[in-house]
N, C-alpha and C positions, 0 to 999 in steps of 0.2 A: 504291496504295502509300501515299499520304498518309493515307488512312483508317486503315490498319494502324498507322502511326506515331502518329497521334493517339490511337488506342485504347491503344496501348502506353504512351504518356505519361500518359494518364488512369489506367491501371491502376497505374502507378508512383506517381502522386500519391495515389491512394486507399490504396495500401499504406503509404506514408509517413505519411499522416494516421491510419490505423488504428494504426500502431505508436506514434505520438505520443499518441494517445488512451489506448492501453493503458498506456503509461508514466505518464501523468498520473493515471489511475485507481489504479494500483498505489501511486504516491507518496502520493496522498490517503488511500487505504486504510491505508497504513502509519502515516501521521500520526494518523488516527483511532484506530487500534489503540494507538498510543503514548499518546494521551490517555486511552483506556480503562484501560490498564495503570497509568498514572501516578495515576489516580483510585484504583485498587485499592491502590496503594502509599502513598497519602495525601501526594503530593508537592505542593509549593507551585506557584502558577501559573507562576512563572519556571522552576522545575525541570521542570514539565510540558512547557513549550514546548521546553526543551533536550532532554528525554527523547524527545519526539516526533520531533525532528530526528535523534537518534541511531538511532531505529527506522527512519527513512527511509534513513539512511546504511547501516544493516546490510543492506539489500536489495541493495547493490552487491557484497557479498562473494562470492556465488555465484548461479548461475541457479536460479530457483524461489523458493519461499517458505520453505524449510527454515531459511535463515539468520535470517529475521525471527522465525519461531516459536521457534527455539533461543534467540535473544536475549531475547525477551519472557518466555518461560517461565523461563529462567534468572534473569532479574532479579526476576520475581515470586516465585520460589522463594526466592531470596536474601533478599528482603524479608519472608519469612514469610507470604506470601499462600497461601491454600488454593485453588490453581488447578491443574488438570491440563492435559495437552497437548490433549486433546479439546476442552476449553473454549476454549483459545486458538485452535484451528483453527476452531471454530464462530464465535467472535467475529470472526476474520479474514474469514470468508466473509460474515458480516453486514455488516462494515465495507466490504467490496468492493461490495456492493449499494448501501450508503449513499453511497459515494464516486461510483459511476456516476450515481446519481440527482442528486447535487449538481452534478456536472460537466455533465450534460445540462440541468439547470435554469439553469446559467449561459450555455449556448449560445444 
């Protein structure tokens, strides 16, 4: 019985750690996407940092990536940048890989 409880606790810890890692990767990915979009919009360094935080916050609006894509695409379009949704999605995927690499490099 103790072995089963130990295994159960181990699985719970692993699940919690996996969830935390996924959250950290998504937050870093969104920050990197925000920096990319800010560069496209020619924002100042201070504006870039603030904008990257806004993109991270946008991810809390709904489950999934649609809220982030909608925000970044809308902001880029409003700023007159020639970027389509497919490009934003491709960069989001690219930044996801980069964020995972960065976090794994820190571990």
